C-alpha positions as CSV (number, residue, x, y, z in Angstrom):
1,X,52.3,37.1,-51.8
2,X,52.0,38.9,-48.5
3,X,54.3,41.9,-48.7
4,X,54.2,42.5,-44.9
5,X,55.6,39.0,-44.3
6,X,58.4,39.5,-46.9
7,X,59.2,42.9,-45.4
8,X,59.6,41.3,-41.9
9,X,61.8,38.5,-43.3
10,X,64.0,41.0,-45.0
11,X,64.2,43.2,-41.9
12,X,65.4,40.1,-39.9
13,X,68.2,39.4,-42.4
14,X,66.7,36.3,-44.1
15,X,68.3,35.9,-47.4
16,X,66.3,36.5,-50.6
17,X,66.9,32.9,-51.6
18,X,65.4,31.6,-48.4
19,X,62.5,34.0,-48.5
20,X,61.6,32.6,-51.9
21,X,62.0,29.1,-50.7
22,X,59.9,29.7,-47.6
23,X,57.1,31.5,-49.4
24,X,56.9,28.6,-52.0
25,X,56.7,26.0,-49.2
26,X,53.9,27.8,-47.3
27,X,52.0,29.3,-50.2
28,X,48.9,27.0,-49.6
29,X,49.2,27.2,-45.8
30,X,50.3,30.7,-45.1
31,X,50.4,31.1,-41.4
32,X,52.9,32.7,-39.0
33,X,53.5,29.3,-37.4
34,X,54.3,27.6,-40.7
35,X,56.7,30.4,-41.7
36,X,58.5,30.1,-38.4
37,X,58.7,26.3,-38.8
38,X,60.4,26.8,-42.1
39,X,62.7,29.5,-40.7
40,X,63.9,27.1,-37.9
41,X,64.5,24.4,-40.5
42,X,66.8,26.8,-42.3
43,X,68.6,27.7,-39.1
44,X,67.0,31.1,-38.4
45,X,65.3,32.0,-35.2
46,X,61.5,32.4,-35.1
47,X,60.2,35.8,-36.1
48,X,56.4,35.7,-35.9
49,X,55.6,33.4,-33.0
50,X,56.8,33.0,-29.4
51,X,57.3,29.7,-27.6
52,X,56.1,30.6,-24.1
53,X,57.2,27.2,-22.8
54,X,60.8,28.4,-23.2
55,X,60.2,31.2,-20.7
56,X,59.6,28.7,-18.0
57,X,63.4,28.1,-18.0
58,X,64.0,31.6,-16.7
59,X,63.7,32.7,-13.1
60,X,62.4,36.2,-13.0
61,X,62.7,38.1,-9.7
62,X,59.7,40.5,-9.5
63,X,60.6,41.6,-6.0
64,X,63.5,43.8,-7.0
65,X,64.8,46.0,-4.1
66,X,68.0,48.0,-4.1
67,X,70.6,46.6,-1.7
68,X,71.6,50.1,-0.4
69,X,68.2,51.6,0.2
70,X,68.6,54.8,2.3
71,X,72.1,54.1,3.6
72,X,73.7,57.4,2.8
73,X,76.0,59.4,5.1
74,X,75.2,63.1,5.6
75,X,78.0,65.4,4.7
76,X,78.3,68.6,6.8
């Protein structure tokens, strides 16, 4: 078994029962994608992979500018 994978699963609050189940299911095809598929089937979020298509749903504004730029009163 890959101890680093088990450590990550434990660190992300996956139950010991589910860790054992996942590792048994993917033992002959141990990849990050397969582990995440099993996590999702059990109701957990993905841990090892990122679905970049989901980021298309967000509108990021890279042109951030403060609304009160330089509008300060001088105090005598």
